[in-house]
C-alpha positions as CSV (number, residue, x, y, z in Angstrom):
1,M,127.4,126.1,114.1
2,N,124.9,125.7,116.8
3,Y,126.8,125.7,120.1
4,K,123.8,125.6,122.5
5,H,124.0,121.8,123.0
6,L,127.7,121.8,123.7
7,R,128.6,121.5,127.4
8,R,132.2,120.6,126.7
9,M,134.0,121.9,123.6
10,K,137.2,120.8,121.8
11,I,139.1,124.0,121.1
12,G,142.2,124.3,119.1
13,I,144.7,127.0,120.0
14,I,147.3,128.0,117.4
15,V,150.3,130.2,118.1
16,A,153.1,131.1,115.7
17,M,156.2,131.4,117.9
18,A,157.9,129.3,120.6
19,K,157.7,132.2,123.1
20,E,153.9,132.2,122.7
21,L,153.7,128.4,123.1
22,E,155.7,128.5,126.3
23,L,153.3,131.0,127.7
24,L,150.3,128.8,126.9
25,K,151.6,125.4,128.0
26,P,151.5,126.1,131.8
27,H,147.7,126.8,131.5
28,L,147.0,123.3,130.2
29,Q,145.8,120.9,132.8
30,N,146.8,117.2,132.5
31,M,148.8,118.0,129.5
32,S,149.9,115.2,127.1
33,V,152.0,115.4,123.9
34,E,151.1,113.9,120.5
35,V,153.0,114.1,117.2
36,N,151.2,114.0,113.9
37,H,153.0,114.5,110.6
38,D,156.1,115.8,112.4
39,T,153.9,118.4,114.2
40,T,153.8,118.4,118.0
41,F,150.4,119.0,119.6
42,Y,149.8,119.7,123.3
43,C,146.6,118.2,124.6
44,G,144.9,119.0,127.9
45,S,142.1,121.1,129.3
46,M,141.3,124.6,130.4
47,G,138.3,124.9,132.6
48,K,135.9,122.2,131.3
49,H,137.0,122.4,127.7
50,D,139.3,120.1,125.9
51,I,142.3,121.9,124.4
52,V,144.7,121.0,121.6
53,A,147.5,123.5,121.1
54,M,150.3,123.9,118.6
55,Q,153.0,126.2,117.3
56,C,152.5,126.5,113.6
57,G,155.5,128.7,112.8
58,I,155.7,132.2,111.2
59,G,154.0,133.1,108.0
60,K,151.0,132.1,105.9
61,V,152.2,128.7,104.6
62,N,153.3,127.5,108.0
63,A,150.0,128.7,109.4
64,A,147.9,126.9,106.8
65,V,149.8,123.6,107.0
66,G,149.5,123.7,110.8
67,T,145.8,124.5,110.8
68,V,144.9,121.7,108.4
69,T,146.9,119.2,110.3
70,M,145.2,120.2,113.5
71,I,141.7,120.0,111.9
72,D,142.3,116.7,110.2
73,N,143.7,115.0,113.3
74,F,141.7,116.5,116.1
75,S,138.5,118.0,114.6
76,P,138.2,121.0,116.9
77,Q,134.8,122.7,117.2
78,L,136.5,126.1,117.4
79,V,140.0,127.3,116.5
80,I,141.6,130.3,118.3
81,N,144.7,131.9,117.0
82,T,146.4,133.9,119.8
83,G,149.7,135.6,120.0
84,V,151.1,139.0,119.2
85,A,150.5,141.6,116.5
86,G,151.6,145.1,115.5
87,G,149.2,147.9,116.1
88,A,147.7,149.5,112.9
89,S,145.6,152.2,114.5
90,Q,146.0,155.1,117.0
91,R,143.1,153.4,118.8
92,V,145.3,150.6,120.0
93,N,148.3,150.6,122.3
94,V,150.9,148.1,123.4
95,M,149.3,145.5,125.7
96,D,145.8,146.1,124.2
97,L,144.0,143.0,122.8
98,V,142.4,143.0,119.4
99,V,139.8,140.3,118.6
100,G,139.3,139.7,114.9
101,A,135.6,140.3,114.2
102,Q,137.0,140.1,110.6
103,V,140.3,139.0,109.2
104,C,141.7,139.6,105.7
105,Y,144.9,139.7,103.7
106,H,146.7,143.0,103.1
107,D,149.2,141.5,100.6
108,V,147.0,139.6,98.2
109,W,146.5,141.1,94.7
110,C,144.9,139.1,91.9
111,G,145.2,141.8,89.3
112,F,142.8,144.1,87.6
113,D,139.7,142.0,86.7
114,G,137.2,144.6,87.6
115,V,135.7,142.3,90.3
116,T,138.3,141.1,92.8
117,P,139.5,143.9,95.2
118,H,142.9,144.2,96.9
119,G,143.2,141.5,99.6
120,Q,140.7,139.0,98.2
121,V,141.6,135.6,96.9
122,Q,139.4,134.9,93.9
123,G,136.4,132.7,94.8
124,L,136.8,133.4,98.5
125,P,135.4,136.2,100.8
126,L,137.4,139.3,101.1
127,Y,136.7,139.2,104.9
128,F,136.7,136.1,107.0
129,E,134.2,136.5,109.9
130,G,135.2,135.8,113.5
131,A,133.2,133.0,115.2
132,D,130.0,134.3,116.6
133,I,130.4,132.4,119.9
134,V,133.5,134.4,120.6
135,I,132.5,137.8,119.2
136,D,129.1,137.7,121.0
137,N,131.0,137.1,124.3
138,I,133.5,140.0,123.9
139,D,132.7,143.2,125.7
140,E,134.7,146.1,124.2
141,R,136.4,148.2,126.9
142,P,139.6,150.2,127.3
143,G,142.4,147.9,126.2
144,L,140.1,145.4,124.4
145,H,139.0,146.0,120.8
146,C,136.9,144.1,118.4
147,G,137.6,144.8,114.7
148,L,139.7,144.1,111.6
149,I,143.0,142.2,111.7
150,V,145.0,142.1,108.5
151,S,147.7,139.6,107.6
152,G,150.6,139.3,105.2
153,D,154.0,137.8,104.8
154,Q,155.8,140.9,106.1
155,F,157.0,142.1,109.5
156,I,155.6,145.6,109.6
157,D,158.1,147.9,111.3
158,S,157.6,151.4,109.9
159,I,154.8,153.9,109.8
160,E,155.2,154.0,106.0
161,Q,154.2,150.3,105.8
162,V,151.2,150.9,108.1
163,D,150.1,153.8,106.0
164,A,150.3,151.7,102.8
165,I,148.1,149.0,104.4
166,K,145.6,151.6,105.7
167,R,145.1,153.0,102.2
168,N,143.4,149.7,101.3
169,F,142.1,148.8,104.8
170,P,141.4,152.0,106.8
171,A,139.6,150.0,109.5
172,A,142.5,147.8,110.3
173,L,143.4,147.7,114.0
174,A,146.2,145.1,114.0
175,V,148.6,143.4,111.5
176,D,150.1,140.0,111.7
177,M,151.5,137.2,109.6
178,E,149.2,134.2,110.2
179,S,145.6,135.1,111.0
180,G,144.5,135.3,107.3
181,A,145.8,131.9,106.4
182,I,144.3,130.3,109.4
183,A,141.0,132.0,108.8
184,Q,141.0,130.8,105.1
185,T,141.9,127.3,106.1
186,C,139.1,127.2,108.7
187,Y,136.7,128.7,106.2
188,L,137.5,125.9,103.7
189,R,137.2,123.2,106.4
190,K,134.0,124.8,107.8
191,T,135.5,125.2,111.3
192,P,134.7,128.3,113.3
193,F,137.7,130.5,113.9
194,V,138.8,133.7,115.7
195,S,142.0,135.5,116.1
196,M,142.9,137.2,119.4
197,R,146.1,139.2,119.3
198,I,147.9,141.2,121.9
199,I,149.6,144.3,120.6
200,S,153.3,144.0,121.1
201,D,154.4,147.1,119.1
202,S,152.9,150.2,117.4
203,P,154.6,151.2,114.2
204,G,152.1,154.0,113.8
205,A,153.4,155.6,117.0
206,G,157.0,156.0,115.9
207,H,159.8,154.2,114.1
208,D,161.4,152.3,117.0
209,N,158.9,149.5,117.2
210,T,161.6,146.8,117.3
211,T,162.6,148.0,120.8
212,Q,158.9,148.0,121.7
213,Y,158.6,144.4,120.5
214,N,161.6,143.2,122.4
215,D,160.6,144.9,125.6
216,F,157.1,143.4,125.4
217,W,158.3,139.9,126.1
218,T,160.1,141.1,129.3
219,D,157.5,143.5,130.6
220,A,154.2,141.6,130.2
221,P,154.5,137.9,129.3
222,Q,151.5,136.6,131.1
223,H,149.0,139.1,129.8
224,T,149.0,137.4,126.4
225,L,146.5,134.7,127.4
226,A,144.4,136.4,130.1
227,V,141.5,137.2,127.7
228,V,141.6,133.7,126.3
229,R,141.1,132.2,129.8
230,D,138.3,134.7,130.5
231,L,136.6,133.7,127.3
232,L,136.8,130.0,128.1
233,Q,135.2,130.7,131.4
234,K,132.3,132.5,129.7
235,L,131.8,129.4,127.5
236,D,131.5,127.2,130.6
């Protein structure tokens, strides 16, 4: 998509959890509420951009249904998925942000056909590329990384699970449960997409990542959306 002529964009923001939505809503100016197909959307603005936000729910099916409902009813020019993810690399720490230059599934396997690798849905790309308008405006620095996010219908809570994922995707920086499905839906609907995930826990750093995850919501709730706000300012 050519964004150069766009002075004001309509941007969809999708989160999985109620906690994430409650962090987002205070940043929406002139917020209104719309309900479509039993899904609640929060409409407003951030900076000069029109925003439509929603909570899709946890997991790939909820993510895909929520995304297609948003696209069909609001036609966003860019979809951003933000929220939390588990760390999948020693490069990332709790409170770091990972921007998905690429997104793929870690739990898809279509069998031995000699063509389709682990993680790829037949007929679709193995990796879904992050929207250029976002990736080109991200400056990697300490605490902010641009790379591979992997998704699957599993909460990853042990180093053994991380190691199993890394055997197929050694470049993975973060793991979540929704980015892949949102990326695939946006790809099919020709809508630019990017995932931006705050690291809430690091299974690779030890075995007590459940405590890390719970403490995250108390220690640093507002940091989740800081980079999103900065990005929208850059797009002004």
